C-alpha positions in Angstrom: 93.0 116.9 164.1 91.0 116.3 160.8 87.7 117.8 161.7 84.6 118.1 159.5 86.2 120.8 157.4 89.2 118.6 156.5 86.9 115.6 155.6 84.8 117.9 153.5 87.9 119.2 151.7 89.1 115.7 151.0 85.7 114.6 149.7 85.6 117.7 147.4 89.2 117.0 146.2 88.4 113.3 145.5 85.2 114.3 143.6 87.2 116.9 141.5 90.0 114.3 140.9 87.4 111.7 139.8 85.7 114.2 137.5 89.0 115.2 136.0 89.8 111.5 135.2 86.4 110.9 133.6 86.8 114.1 131.5 90.1 112.6 130.1 88.4 109.3 129.3 87.9 110.1 125.6 86.6 107.6 123.0 88.8 106.7 120.1 88.1 104.8 116.8 89.9 104.2 113.6 89.1 103.5 110.0 91.0 101.8 107.2 90.6 104.3 104.3 92.1 101.7 101.9 89.3 99.3 102.7 86.7 102.0 102.5 88.0 103.2 99.1 88.2 99.6 97.7 84.4 99.3 98.3 83.4 102.5 96.6 82.8 101.9 92.9 83.2 105.6 92.0 86.7 105.4 93.4 87.6 102.5 91.2 86.2 104.3 88.2 88.1 107.5 89.0 91.3 105.5 89.6 90.9 103.8 86.2 90.3 107.1 84.4 93.3 108.7 86.1 95.5 105.7 85.2 94.4 105.8 81.6 95.0 109.5 81.3 98.4 109.1 82.8 99.3 106.4 80.3 97.9 108.4 77.4 99.8 111.6 78.3 103.0 109.7 79.1 102.9 108.1 75.6 102.3 111.6 74.1 105.3 113.0 75.9 107.5 110.0 75.0 106.6 110.5 71.3 107.6 114.1 71.5 111.0 113.2 73.1 111.5 110.4 70.5 110.9 113.0 67.7 113.4 115.3 69.3 116.0 112.5 69.7 115.6 111.7 66.0 115.9 115.4 65.0 119.1 115.6 67.1 120.6 112.4 65.5 119.8 113.7 62.0 121.3 117.0 62.9 124.5 115.4 64.2 124.8 113.3 61.1 124.4 116.3 58.8 126.0 119.1 60.8 129.4 119.0 59.0 127.6 119.5 55.7 125.3 122.4 56.7 126.0 126.1 56.4 126.3 127.9 59.7 123.0 129.8 59.5 121.0 126.5 58.7 122.9 124.7 61.5 121.9 127.5 64.0 118.3 127.3 62.8 118.2 123.5 63.2 119.7 123.7 66.7 117.2 126.4 67.7 114.3 124.2 66.3 115.5 121.2 68.4 115.9 123.4 71.5 112.4 124.9 71.1 110.9 121.4 70.6 112.6 120.1 73.7 111.4 123.1 75.7 107.9 122.6 74.5 108.0 118.9 75.4 109.3 119.7 78.9 106.6 122.3 79.3 104.0 119.8 78.2 105.4 117.3 80.7 105.2 119.9 83.5 101.7 120.9 82.4 100.5 117.3 82.5 102.4 115.9 85.5 103.6 118.9 87.5 102.6 119.8 91.0 99.4 121.6 89.8 99.3 119.9 86.5 96.4 118.4 84.5 96.7 115.0 86.2 96.7 116.5 89.7 93.7 118.7 88.8 91.8 115.7 87.3 92.6 113.6 90.4 91.2 116.4 92.6 88.0 116.7 90.5 87.4 112.9 90.7 88.7 111.9 94.2 88.0 115.0 96.3 84.2 114.6 96.3 84.6 110.9 97.4 87.0 112.0 100.2 84.5 114.6 101.3 81.7 112.0 101.4 83.9 109.7 103.5 84.9 112.6 105.8 81.2 113.6 106.2 80.3 110.0 107.1 83.1 109.8 109.7 82.2 113.1 111.1 78.6 112.1 111.5 79.5 108.8 113.2 82.1 110.5 115.5 79.5 113.0 116.6 76.8 110.4 117.1 79.0 108.0 119.1 81.0 110.8 120.8 84.4 109.9 119.5 87.1 112.4 120.3 89.5 111.1 117.6 89.2 108.9 114.6 92.5 107.6 113.2 93.2 106.3 109.7 94.9 102.9 109.9 96.0 103.2 106.2 97.5 106.6 106.8 100.9 107.7 108.1 99.9 107.2 111.7 101.8 104.2 113.1 99.3 101.9 114.8 101.2 99.0 116.3 98.1 97.3 117.4 94.4 97.8 116.6 91.5 96.1 118.2 88.9 95.4 115.5 86.2 96.4 118.0 87.1 100.1 117.4 87.3 99.8 113.6 84.3 101.9 112.2 85.3 101.4 108.5 82.2 99.2 107.8 80.0 101.7 109.7 81.3 104.5 107.4 80.5 102.4 104.3 77.0 101.7 105.8 76.5 105.4 106.4 77.5 106.2 102.8 75.1 103.5 101.5 77.8 101.2 100.0 77.8 97.4 100.1 80.9 95.5 101.0 82.2 92.1 102.0 82.7 92.1 105.8 86.2 91.6 107.0 85.1 89.6 110.1 
């Protein structure tokens, strides 16, 4: 009943099954990108510059809207005394200034606005350095996946043993205060 052929088939099946399980045993790691960024001085400098630009541009836009508001209040107070052609000219002036202020707001803070572009110029090279370090560590240590604990991935539990954040900072040449 189960001659040598059957035993040979079972042994081959067991070896294939075992090989299949070991090929699925992938290594995983995670990083905390917030921790990494906190320990990169260039990131702090970039963030400060972006915050200062944002405040400066916001004040500039608020001043323009305050001017428009004052023009409108003056217009309302004087409208009954103004001839129709002057009234229309003043309304048009207010409308044009409001449009220019909104255009400036969009130019500064819009989806591809000046603030977005400046953030890209300053932050993207730092992100690329981090990615290169992670990629290098993942290749050297044979990690299949590296998650970001600070990102949108929900990680209910993380074992600090698999946190390679400090290793990434080491790879990039930054000093940091160890979290352990």
